C-alpha positions as CSV (number, residue, x, y, z in Angstrom):
1,M,5.7,42.6,61.2
2,E,8.4,40.3,59.9
3,Y,10.6,41.9,57.3
4,P,9.9,39.6,54.2
5,Y,13.5,39.2,53.2
6,S,14.3,37.5,56.5
7,L,12.8,34.5,54.7
8,F,16.1,34.2,52.8
9,D,18.3,34.8,55.9
10,L,20.9,31.9,56.1
11,R,22.8,33.1,59.1
12,G,23.7,30.1,61.2
13,K,23.5,27.8,58.2
14,V,26.4,25.8,56.7
15,A,26.3,25.1,53.0
16,A,28.4,22.7,51.0
17,I,28.4,23.3,47.2
18,T,30.0,20.9,44.7
19,G,31.4,22.2,41.5
20,A,31.6,25.6,43.1
21,A,34.8,26.9,41.5
22,R,33.1,28.4,38.5
23,G,29.7,29.1,36.8
24,I,26.5,28.3,38.6
25,G,28.3,26.7,41.6
26,A,30.5,29.8,42.2
27,E,27.6,32.2,41.9
28,T,25.5,30.0,44.3
29,A,28.4,30.1,46.8
30,R,28.5,33.9,46.6
31,V,24.7,34.3,46.9
32,L,24.4,31.9,49.8
33,A,27.3,33.6,51.6
34,A,25.7,37.0,51.0
35,A,22.6,35.6,52.7
36,G,24.7,34.7,55.7
37,A,25.6,31.1,55.2
38,K,29.1,29.7,55.9
39,V,30.0,28.2,52.6
40,A,32.2,25.2,51.7
41,V,33.5,25.6,48.1
42,L,34.1,22.1,46.8
43,D,35.7,21.4,43.4
44,V,38.6,19.6,41.6
45,L,39.6,23.0,40.2
46,E,41.9,24.2,43.0
47,A,43.0,27.6,41.7
48,D,39.5,28.7,40.7
49,G,37.9,27.2,43.9
50,K,40.4,29.1,46.1
51,A,39.7,32.3,44.2
52,T,35.9,31.9,44.7
53,A,36.4,31.4,48.5
54,E,38.8,34.3,48.7
55,A,36.4,36.6,46.9
56,I,33.6,35.6,49.3
57,R,35.8,36.4,52.3
58,G,36.9,39.7,50.7
59,A,33.2,40.7,50.4
60,G,32.7,40.0,54.1
61,G,31.4,36.4,53.9
62,E,32.7,33.2,55.4
63,A,34.0,30.5,53.1
64,A,36.7,27.9,52.7
65,F,37.8,25.7,49.8
66,W,38.2,22.0,49.8
67,K,39.5,20.1,46.8
68,L,37.0,17.3,46.2
69,D,36.6,14.6,43.6
70,V,32.9,13.7,44.0
71,T,33.4,10.2,42.5
72,S,35.6,9.2,45.5
73,E,33.6,8.0,48.4
74,S,36.5,8.3,50.9
75,E,37.2,11.9,49.8
76,V,33.5,12.8,50.0
77,A,33.2,11.4,53.5
78,R,36.4,13.0,54.7
79,V,35.7,16.4,53.2
80,L,32.1,16.7,54.5
81,D,33.3,15.7,58.0
82,E,35.9,18.4,57.8
83,V,33.4,21.0,56.7
84,A,31.1,20.1,59.6
85,A,33.9,20.2,62.0
86,R,35.2,23.6,60.8
87,F,31.9,25.3,60.5
88,G,29.9,23.6,63.3
89,G,27.6,21.4,61.2
90,L,26.2,20.9,57.7
91,G,22.6,21.8,56.8
92,I,22.7,22.6,53.1
93,L,24.0,20.5,50.2
94,V,24.0,21.7,46.6
95,N,24.9,18.9,44.2
96,N,26.1,21.0,41.4
97,A,29.3,19.2,40.1
98,G,28.8,17.9,36.6
99,I,30.3,17.3,33.2
100,E,28.7,17.5,29.8
101,G,30.3,14.4,28.1
102,P,30.3,13.6,24.4
103,N,27.9,15.2,21.9
104,M,27.3,12.3,19.6
105,P,24.5,9.8,18.9
106,T,23.8,7.0,21.4
107,H,25.2,4.3,19.1
108,E,28.6,6.1,18.9
109,V,29.0,6.8,22.6
110,T,31.6,4.4,24.2
111,L,30.9,2.6,27.4
112,E,33.8,4.5,29.0
113,Q,32.4,7.9,27.9
114,W,29.0,6.9,29.3
115,Q,30.4,5.8,32.6
116,Q,32.5,8.9,33.0
117,V,29.4,11.1,32.9
118,M,27.4,8.9,35.2
119,E,30.3,8.7,37.7
120,V,30.5,12.5,38.1
121,N,26.9,13.6,37.6
122,V,25.0,10.7,39.2
123,T,27.3,8.8,41.5
124,G,28.8,12.0,42.7
125,T,25.4,13.3,43.6
126,F,24.6,10.0,45.4
127,L,27.8,10.0,47.4
128,C,27.5,13.6,48.6
129,T,23.9,13.1,49.6
130,K,24.7,9.8,51.3
131,H,27.4,11.4,53.5
132,A,25.6,14.7,54.1
133,I,22.5,13.0,55.5
134,A,24.1,12.0,58.9
135,H,25.1,15.6,59.5
136,M,21.6,16.9,58.7
137,E,20.0,14.3,60.9
138,R,22.2,15.4,63.8
139,A,21.0,19.0,63.2
140,G,17.4,17.9,62.9
141,S,17.0,19.6,59.5
142,G,18.5,20.0,56.1
143,A,18.0,21.1,52.5
144,I,19.4,19.3,49.4
145,V,19.3,20.7,45.9
146,N,20.3,18.6,42.9
147,V,21.2,20.7,39.9
148,S,19.6,19.0,37.0
149,S,18.7,20.6,33.7
150,M,15.7,21.4,31.6
151,Y,16.9,18.4,29.7
152,G,16.3,16.3,32.8
153,I,12.6,16.9,32.0
154,A,12.4,17.6,28.2
155,A,14.2,15.6,25.6
156,G,16.8,16.8,23.2
157,P,18.6,15.1,20.3
158,D,22.1,15.5,21.6
159,V,24.5,14.6,24.5
160,P,22.6,11.4,25.5
161,P,24.7,10.6,28.6
162,Y,24.3,14.1,30.0
163,H,20.5,14.1,29.5
164,A,20.2,10.7,31.1
165,S,22.3,11.8,34.1
166,K,20.2,14.9,34.6
167,A,17.0,12.9,34.5
168,A,18.5,10.6,37.1
169,V,19.4,13.3,39.6
170,R,15.8,14.7,39.2
171,M,14.4,11.4,40.4
172,M,17.0,11.0,43.1
173,A,15.8,14.3,44.6
174,K,12.2,13.1,44.7
175,T,13.1,9.8,46.2
176,D,15.2,11.4,48.9
177,A,12.4,13.9,49.6
178,M,10.1,11.0,50.4
179,L,12.7,9.1,52.4
180,Y,13.8,11.9,54.7
181,A,10.9,14.3,55.0
182,A,10.0,12.9,58.4
183,R,13.5,13.7,59.6
184,G,13.3,17.3,58.6
185,I,15.3,17.1,55.5
186,R,14.0,18.5,52.2
187,S,15.3,17.5,48.8
188,N,14.5,19.3,45.5
189,S,15.9,19.6,42.0
190,I,16.5,22.7,40.0
191,H,16.4,22.7,36.2
192,P,18.4,25.4,34.4
193,G,17.8,26.3,30.8
194,Y,20.5,27.9,28.6
195,I,22.8,29.6,31.1
196,R,26.0,31.5,30.2
197,T,28.5,29.3,32.1
198,P,32.0,28.1,31.3
199,M,30.5,24.8,30.0
200,L,28.3,26.6,27.5
201,E,31.1,29.0,26.5
202,H,33.2,25.9,25.8
203,V,30.5,24.5,23.6
204,A,30.2,27.8,21.7
205,Q,34.0,27.9,21.1
206,A,34.2,24.2,20.1
207,S,31.3,24.7,17.6
208,G,33.0,27.6,16.0
209,Q,29.9,29.7,16.4
210,G,31.1,31.8,19.3
211,E,28.7,34.6,20.3
212,A,26.3,33.6,17.5
213,L,25.4,30.5,19.5
214,F,24.3,32.5,22.5
215,D,22.1,34.7,20.2
216,Y,20.6,31.5,18.7
217,L,19.9,29.8,22.0
218,G,18.4,33.0,23.4
219,G,16.1,33.1,20.5
220,L,14.8,29.7,21.4
221,T,13.4,31.0,24.7
222,P,10.2,33.1,25.1
223,I,12.2,35.6,27.2
224,G,14.6,36.0,24.3
225,K,18.0,35.7,25.9
226,V,20.4,33.2,27.6
227,G,20.3,33.3,31.4
228,Q,23.0,34.1,33.9
229,P,24.3,32.0,36.8
230,R,22.7,34.3,39.2
231,D,19.2,33.4,37.9
232,I,19.9,29.8,39.0
233,A,21.6,30.8,42.3
234,A,18.5,32.8,43.2
235,G,16.3,29.7,42.8
236,I,18.7,27.7,44.9
237,L,18.6,30.3,47.6
238,Y,14.8,30.0,47.6
239,L,14.9,26.2,47.9
240,V,17.4,26.1,50.8
241,S,16.0,29.0,52.8
242,D,12.9,29.3,55.0
243,A,11.1,30.7,52.0
244,G,11.0,27.2,50.7
245,R,10.3,25.4,53.9
246,Y,7.2,23.7,52.6
247,V,8.8,22.7,49.3
248,T,10.2,19.1,48.9
249,G,10.3,16.7,46.0
250,A,9.7,19.6,43.6
251,E,11.3,20.7,40.4
252,L,12.1,24.3,40.0
253,V,12.5,25.1,36.2
254,I,14.4,28.3,35.4
255,D,14.7,28.2,31.6
256,G,13.3,31.5,30.2
257,G,10.2,29.6,29.3
258,Y,11.8,27.1,27.0
259,T,9.9,24.0,28.3
260,A,6.6,25.9,28.4
261,R,6.3,25.6,24.6
């Protein structure tokens, strides 16, 4: 009988994760490496990115860091080629890099602020997917996960550019699922709720609420607490592993029940 956890065995797989220096990206890098994947840690944050890769290697995994601005097509193409050359291919892409942008009403958002969020969150996802596809086609299979948000599904009266960008990457995952299924490439989106990440901690500090904000946000969810990066990393592991081999074009919502209301 097959040991059930072999469904999550990523030995022989190569994963590229954007925004992997901290938060959800870093935890995803650690989880996929622990499952046996060779992991490319991609981020503009060089010191934190190198530390994440070093920690994975220290725990017995295989990882390397590349500095990457996902809004530069030349950088994306070069880095993904280097990842494939170093690790012997590329079969997993996690489009996690993202910024929050301004928290103000739509009529106060400047065009420059809007475009900045779209460049990182949407164009960055497009460019990384575009240049990963050829590597996956050569391998005959692949798995892409776009990290969206529960606010890529449900509306909220704040951060309009961020919410729009997360809805966009949700639909991009569905489109790519349909385009590339016949080539053995799966594409899905994952939708975190309130997760304790550096981004949310920055919001808590900027608001002056500190820890009280986490208590408040946790109270908005049926589970009653804010989630941790590992909760999302576990969902990504499912989507990129053989456990999710029949899953494409899907939305995996991990939000403590927030959107079930």
